[in-house]
N, C-alpha and C positions, 0 to 999 in steps of 0.2 A: 596062028601068029607067029612071026619070025622070033627065033631066040633072043636077038638083040632087043627086040619090043618088048618081050616077055620079061627079061632082066631089067629094063628101065621100070616096068610095071610093079614089079616086085619090089624095088628099090623105092619107089614113090608110095607105096602101101606101106612100106617099113618106115619110112621117113614120117608118113602121116600117124602111124601108130605110134612114134616114138614123141611127136609133138602132143598127141591126145595124152599120152601117159605124164609127160611133162606139165601139160596144163592142169591134168588131175593132181598131180603131186603139188602143185602150187596152191591149189583149192585146198587141198586136205592142210598143208601147212598153214596157210590162211585162217583154216577153221580152228587148227590148235591154236594159234596166236590169240583167238578172239575167246579161245574155251574158259580160261580163267575168269576173263571177264563176265562172260555169261553166267560162269558158276557163283561167282563173288555175291556175298549179301549186300545190300545197299550200303552199308557203310563198313565194309571191310578195306583196309588200307591196301591201296594197289600202287606198284610202280613208285615205290619207296626210295628216296635217294637224300644223301647228306651234302652241306657246303658249307664252308668257312663262314662265320658272320663277321660283322665290323670290327668286334674287339677281341682281345684274348680272351678265351674261356667260354665265348659264343659259338655256338654251332647251329645251323638251320637244317630243318627237316622239312621235306615237301612229299605230298602223296596225292593220291587219285582216290576218289569214291565214286561207285555207280550211281549212287542216289544223292538226292538234295538235303538240306538240312540235318547234316551229319556233323558231330561234335570236330572241332579243329583245336582239339587240345593234345598236348604230348605230356607225359608223365615221364620221370626218370629218377633213378638213384643209382649209389655207388653199388657195385657188384660184389657179391661174397665169392671169392675166386675158389674158396674150398669147396663149397656147394656145387660150383658151377664144374668143378673138376670132377666131382663123385657122381654128378648126374647131368652130363652135359645136354642129353635130351630132354630135360625136364624146361618146359616153357614158362613155368610159374616163376613168381618175382624171386629173385635171388639178392634180397636188399641186406647189405652189410650191417650188422649189428650196430645201433648207436646212431645210424645215419639217417638224416630225413629223407622222406618220399617228397620231391618237388613237382611242380606242374605249373604249366604256361599255357594261356589262352591265345590261340593263333588266330587266323583269318582265312576266309574260303572266296574263291572267284571262279568264273567260268571262262574258259578258253572257246572262243565259237568263231565262225566263219566272219563275223562282224569285226575281228581283230586283225584280219588277214587284207593285205594290200591289194592282191590282185587276183586272178584265175591262174590255175585252177584250185588254189586253195580256197577262195571264197566263192566257189560254186555250189558245193553241195553242204547243206546244214549239217551242223554237227555241234555238239558240247560236250566239254572235257570239265569234269567238277573237279578244281584242285583245292588242295589245303596247304597252308604252310605254318609253322611255329617255330619258336626260337628259343633253345636251351641256352641259358645265361651261367654264368659264374662257376664254370666246370673247372674243376682243379686240373692242371695240365698232366699228361701223360696218365691217366687214372683209367682204371676199369670202370665203365658204366653199363646200366641198360636202360631201354626206353621203352615206351607203350605209346601206340596213336589211339585217339579217339576212345572208344570203350571197347575196342576189341581185345581179346586175351591175348595176343601174340605181344612177345617182347624180343627186342634185338639186343645183342651185346656190340659194345664200341669201345674204343680207347679213345680218351679226349684228347684234342691235338696239343702238341708241344708248344710252349709258349714262345714268343716272338723273341728272339735272340738267344735261346737257349743252344748250347754248344754239345747238346746230347745227338747221338747219331741218330740219322733217320732215314728212310727210303721213300720214292715216289716212283710211280709209274707213269709213261708218258707214251702217248701214239696219235694218229690221227686216222681218218678215212676207215671207219669202222663199218657203218651201215648194220643191217641185220638179215639174216639167212631164212627168214620165213615166207615173208611177202616178195621181196626181191632177191631170190637166191641166186638168180643168174648175175646181178651187180655186185653183190658182196657174198660170194659163196662162202668165204672162210669166217664170217664174221661170228659166228656161234662159236666154233672151233678155238677162236681167239679169245673170247670170253672164258670158255672153260680153261684154257691154258693159262690166263691170268689167275684164274681162280685156284688153279693147282700151285701156281708160283706162290701166291700170297699164302697157301697153306704150309708150303715148305719154308718160305722167309717172308713173313709179314712184311707189308709196307703202310706207310701212314695216309697217304692220298694218291688219287689219280688224276692226271690232268690229260684232258682230250683236246686235242689242237685242232678242234675244225673238222667239216662234214662228219657229222653226227651219225644220224639216222639215214640220210639220202632220202628222206620223204617225197621231196619235191613238189611239195603242196598235198600230198595223200596223207591225211591223218591218221589213217590206219597203220601206216607204215611206224609213225611215232609211237602208237601204242604198241607194237612187236618190238621196237627198240629198246623203250623204257623198260618193258617187262624182262626183256633178256639181259639188261645191266643191274637190274635191282639186286641180284645175289653180291655183286662187287660195290654197288653205290649205297647199300643200305646202311653200312658199318664202317665207313670212311668217307670223308669230301672228295666230292666227285666234281671238279673243277674244270669247265669248259670254255673253249675260245670259239669265235666265229669262223665257218667257212664258207666258200661259194655257194653250196647247197644249204645253207641256212639264210644267207642275205644277200643273195645276187641282186642286181637290181630290177626293179619292177617299173611295169609302164605307169602305174597309178599308185601313189604312195598311199593314196586314201586319208591322208591326214593322221593315220594311227602307225606309222611306222616308228615303232619305239626309239630307234636311234635318233630321230628328229633330224637327220641329215639328207642332203640331197641324194637321189639315186647317184651311184659312182660308176660311169662307164665311159672311161676315156676312149681316144681312138686309137690309142696305142696297145690297149690290153684286149685279152679274150675273156671279157667279162658278158656274162649273159644270164637269162631269166632261169638259172639253176634251181634256184629256191621255190619255183612254181608258185608264186605269189606272196611266199610267207614274208619275206623282207624283215626276217629276224624275229618277228614276232611270236612265233611257237618257241622258238628257244628263247626268248626273254621270259616268257611266263612260265616255260617248265622248269628252266635254271635260273634261279635267282642268286646271283652272284654278288659278293660285298661290294658297296660304293655309293649307293643312294637308299634313302629309306624308301620303302613302298608308298608312303603316301605322297611321294614326289616323282613318282614315274607315270610314264605314259603306258596306256593300255587299261586292263579290267581289273588291278590289283587293289583298288578300293570299291568294288561292288558295281561300279558304273563306269562307262568307257571314257576315257580322259585322253585327247589327243596329244600329239608331241607338243603342240602350241600350248596348250592347256597347262600340261606338265612345267613348260618353262616358264610360263607367266606365274605359276604358283611358286616355283624356286625362285624367281627373281623377287617375289614379294617377301617370301619368307627369308631370302638371304640378303635382300637390300641390294641385290646385283642389279646395276643400270646399264653395264655393258653389252647394249643389244644393238645388233646391226640394223641398218634400216633398207628399206625398200624391196627387199626380195621376199619377206615372209619365211626365207629359209632360216632354220637354226642358227644362233649365234649363242651358244649358251657358254657359260664361264670359261674362260679359256684354259684353266687348268682342271676341269671338272671330270670326274669318272664319269664312265657312259657304259655300265655293265649291261649285258655280258659282251660288248663290241670292244671297249678297251677299259681296264682296270688293273689294279695290282693287288696282291696280297703277300703277306709275309708268313713264312712257316719255317720256326727253328732258325737256323742260319742263312736262308734263303731267301732273297726278295724276289718274287713273282711278277713280271709284266706281262699282262695278256694284250695284244693289239688286233686289229682288225683290217686283214688284207682287202677287204671289201670296201673299206671308205677311204677317203682321200689321207694321205700323208704327207702331202705336200707342205711347203715351211709356212703357208697361211692358214694351214687348217687347224681346227679344233684338236684332233688328235695329235698332231706333231707338238702343239703347243703344251697339251696335257703330257705328253711323254718326255719332254724336256723338263718339267716341272717335276714330274715323279721322279725321274733318275737323279735330278739334282737334290731331292728331299731325302732319297734314301740313305738310311744310317748304316754305314758300311761298318761300323763297329758291331752293331747288333746282328746286322745282316751282310756279312762279306762277301757272300755269292749274290749275283744278279743274273736270273734266267729269263730271258725273254721267250714268249711264244707268238708265233705268227702263221696262220695257216699256209700262206702261198710264200714258198721260199725265196730268199734272195739269190741263192746259189742253185743253179738248176744244171743236171746232166743232160748229156745228149741223148737222143734226139729231140728233146722237147724244146721246139723253137719259140713256140707263142709263150709259154711258161717262161722261157728264158728272158725274152723282153721283158715280160711283167717283173720279173725278178732284178732285173737290172734298173729298172725304174724306182722299184721299193728301195734298192740298195742306194741309188742317188740320192733318195729321200733323207733315208734314216742311218745310213750306215756311220757315217761321221759321226752322228751325234752318239751311237752306240760305242763307237771307239772311244770319243771324249769322257764319257761316262765309265769306262772299262768294263763293260759288259763281259761276262765269263762265257755265256752259252746262248746260242740260237736253236729254238727247236721249231720244226714245221712239218708240214704235212704237203697233202696236195698232190705231188708227184708219187704215184703208187709204186715206190721203191724204197728200199732203204739204202742211204748212203750218208757219209759224213765228209768233212772239209779238214784241210789242215788248218792251223790258226791263219785265217785268211782276212785280207784286207785289199779294197782295189781290185779285186778279181784275181789276185795272185796270193801265194804262201808269204807269211812273213816267219822269217826264221827266228827261232826260239832256243834259249837254252835249255837244257836237259829237265823235263817238267817235272821229274821228281828230285832236283838236284838243289831245290831249296830257292831257287832264282825265279824261275818259271816267267821270264820277262817281267817281273813286277816292277820294276823302276825303268822299264824301257818306253821309250815315246813312239817306237814302231812295233806296240802289240797289234795281233789281229784277233778274230773271234773264232771260234769252232762252231759250225753249223751241223746239226743231225737232223735228217729228214726221216720222219718215220711215218709215211703214208701206207702203212702195210697191215693194217689191222683187220681187214677183212674184204675190201674191195678188189675186185679183178687188177692184178698187178699189170703195170705199163713195161714196155719194153726198154731196155737200156742198151747203149751201144758199148762196145768192148774199149774204144778208146775215148778217154774223157781228159779234161782240162788238168793241169798239173795240181790244182787245188784239191781234187777229188782223190781222198786218200784210200777210200773203201767203199764198194757197191755190192749190195747183194739183193738179187730179185726173188726174196722171198717172204712169206708171212709171219709176221712176229710183232713184237712190241719192245719198248726200251724200258730199263730198269735202273735206278740212279740210286746210289748208296752214299750219303754225304756224311762224313766223317771229320769235321774241323775243317780244314783247308784243303781235304782231298776229297774229290769226288769220283766215285767208281760207276763207270757205264757199262752195261751190257744189253747188246741185242739178243733177245730170247725167242728161238724159233716157235712158232705156232703147232707146227708138227710134232715136235717131241719134246719140247721144253729145254731143249740144248742151246748153249750159248753159241751164236754165229759169229760176233765179233766184240771185241773189249777195248776199252779206253779209259785211262787214269787221267785227270785233269787235278789240276792245283789253281787255287782262286789266285786271282789278279792281286787282289788286296789282302794280305794277310790279316788276320782277325787281331794279333796283338798289335801291328804296326798301326791298324785302323783305330784301335782304342788308345793307343798312345798318343796319335795324331790327335784324337778327339781330344784325349785328356790335355794335351799340351795346348791345344786351341782354346779347350775350356779353362785352363789355368791363365793363359794370355788374355782370355776374353774377361776373366774374372778381374784380374789385374786392373785392365784397361776399364773394367767397370767401375772398380773401386777407385780409380783415379778420377773418372767422370763424376762419381758420386761425391768425391772431396771438392772436385771443381764446382759441382752443383751446390753443395752446401756452402762453400766459400761465396760463390756468387749471390746463395740466398741470404746468408750473413750480410755481404756487401749492398745487396738489394734492401734487406730490411734496415741497415744503418741509414741508407740513403732515403728510405721512407720514413724513418723515425726523425731524421734531421727535416725533411720535407714537412711531416708533421708538426714538429716544433717550431719551423718556421713559419707554418701558416696558423699554428696557435698563437703566436707572437703577433702576427699580423692580424689575426683577429682581435686581438687584445688592444694593439695600436688602434685598429678600426674602432673599438668600441670605446676607447678612450678619446680618439678624435671627435667621435660623433658626441660623447658627454660633453666634452670641451666646448664644441659647436653649440650644443644646447644650451651649456652653461654661459657662453657668450652671448647667444642670442636672449638667454633671459636678463641677462647683465644690461644688454641694449635696451631691452625693454622696460627695465626697471629704470634705467637712466632715462629714456623717454618718458616715462611716466612723470618721472621727477621733474624732467625739464617742462612737461606740460604744466605740473602742479606748481613750479616755480614762475611758470608765463602767465598763469591764472592769478597767482598773488601779486605780481607785478602789475597785472592789468587791473585788479582790483583796486591795489595802490594809486595807481594812477588815475582810475576813477574817482576815488576819494579825495585825491588832490584838486582833481578838477572841479568836484562839487564843492570844495571848501572855497576854491577861488571863485566860484560862481557865486557862493552865498556872501563873501565878503564884498565881492563887486556891487552885489544887489543891495545889501546894507549901506554901503557908500553912497551909491545913488538915493537912497531914500533920505539919508541925513542931509544930502545937498538940497533937496526938495524942502525939506523942512525949513 
């Protein structure tokens, strides 16, 4: 054999050995991901994660069990921090003396292939037994613990800060994570990023996590979800894990099968690079694994009530309950209430001084869409006194670096659809993912920078009509990174082609941002922002508006009282006149009756007189006749 041929053969053998080793590694990693599920008892809580509830003091917990018929209860209580510090590894109750032990009954439901919209997600049979329960009336920013079902394991957590609180708080944000066990080639750094976030939280705790789309990269394979949920549990079991929708959760499907929980038409415009990346899930897996605030479970499409409810049935139920008759005709497509939350696709929540708005770049954002109408109503209703900051999360970015032409075209359409609205309501920050790199913009509007005065100089463009918006893209949490060109548009201030995540520290009207590298936990980039609307100004404006509104209300009430008095006087006058008229009518009727009686009496009297006269006349006639007869007799005699 020639030396060249021998070298080629050896190279092929080496490649084959590498491929076999890689395949074996993946199988081993897959089995590791399944190991905990296989070892778990039927009712052991798995894949535990928290989310904010509908109200202040509410915190939702979700978990999975291997077996059916397990309790869906959550028990919680105040923590005794002294005992906790003395015995941090002790898993027994650490109930604070004199505090009650609280419990709530939740519900369970099953995620199965029947909830999926298309293949491959609906191709293989599977079942995931989910549980959810709600902890209520939690004191703000207080140490608690909770226990799920009848397990002996407890988890410590700090309850959320209340809406409108001016306390300092922090949140972690990122997109495009995935998991490194089943799909290690696609998301090789996901596990490392989870570890890096855990180390960051140990050094400097944060209150919540915001994952802006492309969660597991399951693409219709439910075992990938199992691996992802197990990976994030150490982060998500002790703080709210809030999610947005990406193209790998809700890409358009060929057949929505009537169970697409968004209730919307598949969004696949000819100008966009929208495809079937969700693998037929159409958002259903995300909607059932992550219950975000916005709608009661009983009104949602899916399996939350124990039986499958289609999107159309869910809409009909909400119309019945809300007496909403604003329903489109003819198409059978969703025409939900124009200002209705649609979690996890689009919804909002408040945490301390920030109003978070989560949008879906995988659904229509055009001016006539349900999502755009909801967005405008939500921004208009935001209380900038209680929450002076407004942060928008949307998976696909509005501003895209080179060379990503297809994503840039989509970004231009999203920008054309909603940027003016975000500028109008003075949104402070937009967070995105999708492009697998880290970059941030200047204060941008109309694809260019808008000059601002010194951000820390106390002005920060707060009264300027030419404000822009900062955009930060964090598609760096685990998925293989994308290429980024050196030359970029002027609006692009910083680019890093490294794995990492964002940390945001909010303190009054100041927000400090750091890009934390996955590799070593170091800071790769920093930025300090000032809120466009100063809390004091917003509250003063609201107070002035409230005072003016109160005065106006007082004037309106006085006018209403005067009008009521005037109306009452007129009514009294009308009643009096009516009463007088009634009395007059009664008198007229009585007079008429008297006249009639008098006439009748006169008629009777006249009749009697006539009778008497007639009798008299008859008597005279008889007398005359007798006299005539007597005279005649005398003459004959």
